[in-house]
Steps between C-alpha positions, in 0.01 A plus 500: 500500500454773761183564703493811717239657725468860388264791437351573157247777448243472779590137572709442810617236543499333160751257351718612208749308287869571466433777248247667731187398307182433700386138529135396503264216596181386325180423694405221256815308592515285813755492781418165660588320287704752301362522146518756220196551277666771285638368171497585131398862435463558874864403557606745228331787682601363841839326457549238773808542718708195413809342649727249330509144643748512787514879479538703818249752632649778711275685744505835678219562745326182385497186717661204323223282643243698295688448171438197278455389141222330306529315171298661223320307227796557265742354755660830602536587867310806628591674824234505775454715812284357774402239242377759246666497154649843424514702178618823344269735306604577143364856525726588793764685299739608774597390851243610755205496258183339643275513193386143564353572843129414504476410130176313442445492875722188504863617470682650797854574605627220721626548857800308639266233644282467188213728603348779287702820525284799586211291631334599831644332809189289553522369144870422545418287803234311312722441196236486231251652743180689448437766241656845527291794615298685234678791334358850562678655202668405174733668252448404134790562260475514122838327460625169639730515804298794641606762245325832449242625424300360789183569698398424856166379632397484867197431715267209560284335237494509122714768332503572126845580361561836336690363200305199384692194377843661546666331799792261445611472867361578844619558856289425808552404863256211537239335281255653255278392212555632149229505231500524121195729486387809688285472815675173594353293221641261242802276553666531840806386691596519867861620530737560789787744535700649215467358147781617273340367181123457484548303179613206715139464621335604173405851614738726305310812378179340631418653841193725499408487870627367834342397829685616813451437871 
């Protein structure tokens, strides 16, 4: 098992495995004590990074003191960084992909000390600190993993999308609220950062408006 501090996409630093695939942490887990809450279907989408009993973990740019393991409910041993259990994302198809960054507002690349990769410095210092700043723009893509066609929205307040109920992924720097009906009505969800598959939060082909700023 190899853990290396690296750069992937816009994330620098972020930890990758021996094959160069980005590793992630989940906000619904806990670091003290270390505990994974991702099992079943979740663990199929987000495979936990496992090590065999007695297996060695080699590090490059990662402090050995930040590396540990936690026993999962099935008895397997999952690698931790800074106490946080770490995972891969099944939709990262090649080394350097970061399609899991920001999914559901709860999944983030993991830094060498277990923090959220790409988070503002003040949030890094606070660990699970306060909410990210509101997004001033968003790009909505018709395909998962940010594929074309896409449309961008910017400005403060409620914005109706041009292609109603078409988005399957979105990219944003910060938090925003998405709505199932125009004029910011209907079902809603507060999201943060990039979401590679809106189906993971029940909003695939559902967004009709967004609230920015």
